[in-house]
C-alpha positions as CSV (number, residue, x, y, z in Angstrom):
1,M,0.0,0.0,0.0
2,A,1.4,3.4,-1.0
3,Y,1.4,6.4,1.3
4,Y,1.4,10.0,0.2
5,V,3.1,12.5,2.4
6,E,1.8,16.0,1.7
7,R,4.5,18.7,1.7
8,R,3.7,21.8,3.8
9,R,4.4,24.3,1.1
10,N,2.3,27.0,2.7
11,T,4.6,27.4,5.6
12,P,6.3,30.9,5.6
13,I,10.0,30.8,5.0
14,T,10.7,32.7,8.2
15,T,9.0,29.8,10.1
16,L,11.0,27.2,8.2
17,I,14.2,29.0,9.0
18,R,13.2,29.3,12.7
19,N,12.3,25.6,12.9
20,Y,15.6,24.6,11.2
21,V,17.7,26.7,13.5
22,N,15.9,25.4,16.6
23,K,17.4,21.9,16.8
24,K,14.8,21.0,19.4
25,S,11.8,21.9,17.3
26,G,11.4,18.4,16.0
27,K,11.0,19.9,12.5
28,V,14.7,20.3,11.4
29,A,14.7,17.6,8.7
30,D,11.4,18.7,7.2
31,S,12.4,22.3,7.3
32,R,15.8,21.6,5.7
33,T,14.2,19.8,2.8
34,E,11.6,22.5,2.1
35,I,14.2,25.3,2.5
36,Q,16.6,23.6,0.0
37,R,13.7,23.1,-2.4
38,R,12.6,26.7,-2.4
39,F,16.1,28.3,-2.0
40,D,16.7,29.5,-5.6
41,Y,13.4,31.2,-5.8
42,L,13.5,33.1,-2.5
43,D,14.2,36.8,-1.8
44,W,17.9,37.7,-1.4
45,K,17.6,38.6,2.2
46,D,16.1,35.2,3.0
47,Q,18.8,33.4,1.0
48,K,21.5,35.2,3.1
49,K,19.9,34.1,6.3
50,I,19.6,30.5,5.1
51,I,23.3,30.3,4.0
52,L,24.5,31.7,7.3
53,A,22.2,29.3,9.2
54,F,23.5,26.3,7.3
55,L,27.1,27.4,7.8
56,E,26.4,27.1,11.5
57,S,25.2,23.5,11.1
58,G,26.6,20.0,10.6
59,K,28.9,18.9,7.8
60,S,26.4,17.9,5.2
61,D,24.5,21.2,5.6
62,R,27.8,23.2,5.5
63,Q,28.6,21.5,2.2
64,W,25.3,22.6,0.7
65,A,25.9,26.1,2.0
66,Y,29.4,26.3,0.5
67,S,28.0,25.4,-2.9
68,K,25.3,28.1,-2.6
69,A,27.8,30.7,-1.3
70,L,29.8,30.3,-4.5
71,D,27.1,31.8,-6.6
72,Y,25.2,33.9,-4.0
73,W,28.2,35.4,-2.3
74,D,27.9,38.3,0.1
75,K,30.6,40.0,2.1
76,S,28.7,39.1,5.3
77,F,29.7,35.4,4.8
78,E,33.4,36.1,4.9
79,P,34.0,36.0,8.7
80,K,32.2,32.7,9.1
81,V,33.7,31.1,6.0
82,K,37.1,32.3,7.1
83,E,36.7,30.7,10.5
84,L,35.5,27.4,9.0
85,W,38.3,27.3,6.5
86,E,41.0,27.9,9.0
87,R,39.6,25.4,11.4
88,L,38.4,22.6,9.1
89,H,40.0,23.1,5.7
90,E,37.0,21.5,4.0
91,E,37.4,21.3,0.2
92,K,34.1,22.9,-0.8
93,C,34.9,25.7,1.7
94,S,38.1,26.4,-0.1
95,W,36.2,26.9,-3.4
96,A,34.4,29.9,-1.9
97,V,37.6,31.2,-0.3
98,V,39.5,31.0,-3.6
99,R,36.8,32.7,-5.6
100,H,35.8,35.4,-3.3
101,F,38.4,36.3,-0.6
102,P,40.8,39.3,-1.0
103,L,43.9,38.7,-3.0
104,D,46.1,39.5,-0.1
105,Y,44.6,36.8,2.0
106,L,45.0,34.2,-0.8
107,S,48.7,35.1,-1.4
108,Q,49.5,34.9,2.3
109,N,47.9,31.5,2.7
110,I,48.7,30.0,-0.7
111,D,50.4,26.9,0.7
112,E,47.4,26.0,2.8
113,F,45.3,25.2,-0.3
114,T,46.1,21.6,-1.1
115,G,43.0,20.5,-3.1
116,E,43.5,18.9,-6.4
117,R,43.0,22.0,-8.5
118,D,43.1,24.7,-5.8
119,Y,46.4,26.1,-7.0
120,F,45.1,26.5,-10.6
121,F,42.1,28.6,-9.5
122,L,44.3,30.6,-7.1
123,C,46.6,31.4,-10.0
124,L,43.7,32.5,-12.2
125,R,43.1,35.3,-9.6
126,L,46.7,36.0,-8.6
127,A,48.4,35.8,-12.0
128,A,47.0,39.2,-13.1
129,D,49.8,40.6,-11.0
130,K,52.8,40.2,-13.3
131,N,55.1,39.9,-10.2
132,F,53.3,36.7,-9.1
133,V,55.5,33.7,-9.9
134,I,53.7,30.6,-11.1
135,D,54.9,27.3,-9.7
136,K,54.7,25.1,-12.7
137,D,55.3,22.0,-10.7
138,R,52.0,22.4,-9.0
139,L,50.1,22.4,-12.3
140,S,49.3,19.9,-15.0
141,L,50.8,20.9,-18.4
142,T,47.3,21.7,-19.8
143,D,46.4,23.8,-16.7
144,Y,49.7,25.7,-17.1
145,L,48.9,26.5,-20.8
146,S,45.4,27.6,-19.8
147,L,46.7,29.8,-17.1
148,L,49.2,31.5,-19.4
149,Y,46.4,32.2,-21.9
150,H,43.8,33.5,-19.4
151,S,46.4,35.7,-17.6
152,G,47.8,37.2,-20.7
153,R,51.3,35.7,-20.2
154,T,53.5,33.8,-22.6
155,M,56.6,31.5,-22.5
156,P,59.8,30.9,-24.3
157,D,59.7,29.2,-27.7
158,E,61.7,26.2,-26.6
159,E,59.3,25.5,-23.7
160,A,56.4,25.8,-26.0
161,R,57.9,23.3,-28.4
162,D,58.5,20.7,-25.6
163,I,55.1,20.8,-24.0
164,P,53.0,18.7,-26.5
165,Y,55.6,15.9,-26.4
166,R,55.7,16.0,-22.6
167,V,52.0,15.6,-22.6
168,V,52.3,12.6,-24.9
169,H,55.0,11.1,-22.7
170,N,52.8,11.4,-19.6
171,I,49.9,9.7,-21.4
172,C,52.1,6.9,-22.7
173,V,53.7,6.0,-19.3
174,E,50.9,6.9,-16.9
175,G,47.9,5.7,-19.0
176,L,44.4,7.1,-19.1
177,P,41.4,6.8,-16.8
178,L,38.8,4.1,-17.5
179,Y,37.3,4.5,-21.0
180,G,40.3,6.6,-22.1
181,R,40.0,10.4,-22.3
182,L,39.8,11.0,-26.0
183,D,38.9,14.4,-27.6
184,R,35.1,14.7,-27.8
185,Y,35.2,15.0,-31.6
186,T,37.3,11.9,-32.1
187,D,35.8,9.5,-34.6
188,T,36.2,6.1,-33.0
189,G,34.6,4.1,-35.9
190,R,36.2,0.8,-36.7
191,D,38.0,2.2,-39.8
192,T,39.8,5.1,-38.0
193,I,43.2,5.1,-36.5
194,I,43.5,6.6,-33.0
195,S,46.7,8.6,-32.7
196,P,48.2,11.1,-30.1
197,V,46.2,14.1,-31.4
198,N,43.0,12.3,-30.4
199,F,43.9,12.2,-26.7
200,Q,42.0,14.9,-24.9
201,D,45.0,16.4,-23.1
202,V,47.0,16.6,-26.4
203,S,44.1,18.2,-28.2
204,L,43.7,20.7,-25.4
205,A,47.5,21.5,-25.3
206,L,47.4,22.2,-29.1
207,Y,44.4,24.4,-28.7
208,Y,46.1,26.6,-26.1
209,L,49.4,26.7,-28.0
210,K,47.5,28.1,-31.0
211,K,45.7,30.6,-28.7
212,L,49.2,31.7,-27.4
213,N,50.4,32.3,-30.9
214,F,52.5,29.2,-31.2
215,T,50.6,27.9,-34.2
216,Y,53.9,26.8,-35.8
217,V,54.6,24.5,-32.8
218,A,51.2,22.9,-33.3
219,Q,51.9,22.4,-37.0
220,I,55.2,20.7,-36.3
221,F,53.6,18.4,-33.8
222,E,50.8,17.5,-36.2
223,E,53.4,16.5,-38.8
224,W,55.1,14.3,-36.1
225,N,51.6,12.8,-35.3
226,N,51.1,11.9,-39.0
227,E,54.3,9.8,-38.9
228,V,53.1,8.1,-35.7
229,Q,49.8,7.4,-37.4
230,K,51.6,5.7,-40.3
231,A,53.6,3.6,-37.9
232,I,50.4,2.5,-36.1
233,F,48.7,1.6,-39.4
234,H,51.7,-0.6,-40.5
235,S,52.2,-2.2,-37.1
236,K,51.7,-5.9,-36.5
237,E,49.4,-5.1,-33.5
238,Y,47.0,-3.0,-35.7
239,E,46.9,-5.7,-38.3
240,R,45.9,-8.3,-35.7
241,I,43.2,-6.3,-34.1
242,A,41.8,-5.3,-37.5
243,K,41.2,-9.0,-38.1
244,A,40.1,-9.9,-34.6
245,D,36.5,-10.3,-33.5
246,L,36.4,-7.6,-30.9
247,D,33.4,-5.7,-29.6
248,E,33.4,-1.9,-29.9
249,F,34.8,-1.2,-26.5
250,D,37.7,-3.7,-26.7
251,F,38.5,-2.6,-30.2
252,R,38.7,1.0,-29.1
253,E,40.8,0.2,-26.0
254,A,43.2,-1.9,-28.2
255,R,43.7,1.1,-30.5
256,I,44.4,3.4,-27.6
257,K,47.1,1.1,-26.3
258,I,48.7,0.8,-29.7
259,A,48.7,4.6,-30.0
260,R,50.4,4.9,-26.7
261,K,53.1,2.4,-27.6
262,Y,54.0,3.9,-31.0
263,A,53.8,7.5,-29.7
264,Y,56.3,6.6,-27.0
265,L,58.6,4.9,-29.5
266,A,58.5,8.0,-31.7
267,L,59.4,10.4,-28.9
268,D,62.8,12.0,-28.8
269,D,65.0,10.4,-26.1
270,K,65.1,13.7,-24.2
271,Y,61.4,13.3,-23.3
272,K,61.9,9.8,-21.9
273,Q,62.9,9.0,-18.3
274,P,65.1,6.2,-16.9
275,S,62.1,5.4,-14.6
276,D,59.7,4.8,-17.5
277,P,58.1,1.4,-17.5
278,D,58.6,-1.1,-20.4
279,I,56.4,0.4,-23.1
280,E,55.5,-3.1,-24.3
281,M,53.6,-3.6,-21.1
282,V,51.1,-1.1,-22.3
283,L,49.7,-3.8,-24.6
284,V,49.4,-6.4,-21.9
285,P,45.8,-6.5,-20.7
286,K,45.4,-6.9,-17.0
287,R,42.9,-9.7,-17.4
288,W,45.7,-12.0,-18.5
289,F,46.3,-12.6,-14.9
290,V,44.7,-12.3,-11.5
291,E,46.3,-10.6,-8.5
292,M,44.4,-10.7,-5.2
293,P,45.1,-11.2,-1.5
294,I,45.1,-14.8,-0.5
295,P,41.7,-15.4,1.1
296,A,41.8,-16.4,4.8
297,M,39.7,-19.4,4.0
298,L,42.3,-20.6,1.4
299,K,45.1,-20.3,4.0
300,E,43.0,-22.4,6.3
301,M,42.5,-25.0,3.6
302,I,46.2,-25.2,3.0
303,A,46.9,-25.6,6.7
304,K,44.4,-28.5,6.9
305,N,45.4,-30.2,3.7
306,P,49.1,-30.0,2.6
307,S,48.3,-31.6,-0.7
308,F,46.2,-28.6,-1.6
309,E,49.3,-26.5,-1.5
310,K,50.9,-28.8,-4.1
311,L,47.9,-28.3,-6.3
312,L,48.4,-24.6,-6.1
313,G,52.0,-25.0,-7.0
314,D,51.0,-26.9,-10.2
315,Y,49.2,-23.7,-11.2
316,A,52.3,-21.5,-10.5
317,I,50.6,-19.9,-7.5
318,D,52.8,-18.7,-4.7
319,S,50.9,-19.2,-1.4
320,S,53.9,-18.6,0.9
321,T,53.5,-14.8,1.1
322,D,50.7,-12.3,1.5
323,D,51.7,-10.5,-1.7
324,G,48.8,-12.1,-3.5
325,L,47.9,-14.7,-6.1
326,R,49.2,-14.5,-9.6
327,C,48.3,-16.9,-12.4
328,A,48.9,-16.6,-16.2
329,H,45.8,-18.7,-17.0
330,A,43.2,-17.5,-14.5
331,H,40.3,-19.3,-16.2
332,E,41.9,-22.7,-15.2
333,L,41.4,-21.7,-11.5
334,E,37.6,-21.3,-11.8
335,P,36.8,-24.8,-10.8
336,I,39.0,-24.4,-7.7
337,F,38.0,-21.0,-6.5
338,G,34.4,-20.9,-7.7
339,D,33.2,-21.2,-4.2
340,Y,35.0,-18.0,-3.3
341,A,32.9,-15.9,-5.8
342,I,36.0,-15.0,-7.8
343,D,35.0,-14.0,-11.3
344,F,37.3,-15.3,-14.1
345,S,34.8,-14.8,-16.9
346,T,36.7,-11.9,-18.4
347,D,39.9,-13.9,-19.0
348,D,39.6,-13.8,-22.8
349,E,42.5,-14.1,-25.2
350,F,43.7,-10.7,-26.4
351,P,44.9,-10.6,-30.0
352,F,48.4,-9.3,-29.5
């Protein structure tokens, strides 16, 4: 049986605020919900009261207030936000501080901002002062280019020439997030070759280089990319996947890996590092093996039955350490470990 709970939408906003602030009213939760529902359509004086009230509340309510303060900022929020920031250093609070606090305060406390992109947004405000020195090590290469463009700065030609290849190097050795960040306009049809210019960060770097009047740098890089594309097309890996029966996702991922390999091989040695991993490992799918902590129940089985340890040895599994299990043919273990709900169904042969 379904129940319908009528919302009290006739309650004056002043009453809702009073009930929310009074934690003994028994109406805090209902008042919170109704206040948040109405907030964007309220009078400015009521919005200010609500933000200040929520800043005085628990963490989840503060998080909501921080997000609203970003777009509904008023100087009256500054003392409370400052007190919360210096005491708690909550990430969403830092967003309001970075966007709205005086430049003097930001420059004096710049090392206190440790969020993932805090420094970039700080620089967007501080870099208008030409005496402000940008710490490039705290920025991604694309954020650095963006910052130069938006602050009206530039860089030496040699630095500009190096940046797109440094971006490629990072992608080759560090990889991409799940689903691979390709440029939004990339054609991923089965007849297309994915090459370095299709990676989102490379495309973004070239965009900003052109905006910064380094068009010739972008053109030189695009010529280099054409040679990489030819190497990809004539590679044995590309020939194999073109003939393989892969679904769209696997085919796309395989082309991304091939692009990373041949882009790295084409890089000048000055962009490579001694610590770089073996680029051939880019092509090795993780599903060729399984790595996982040895289940406690498995250890118990080994302790009770020494012959079971021999069986594991036949499958090249080292059970003597806590480093984990590793097997080159994980699908063969399914009959053994099926009771432990370990999924080996993705251990397909990859066509490299």
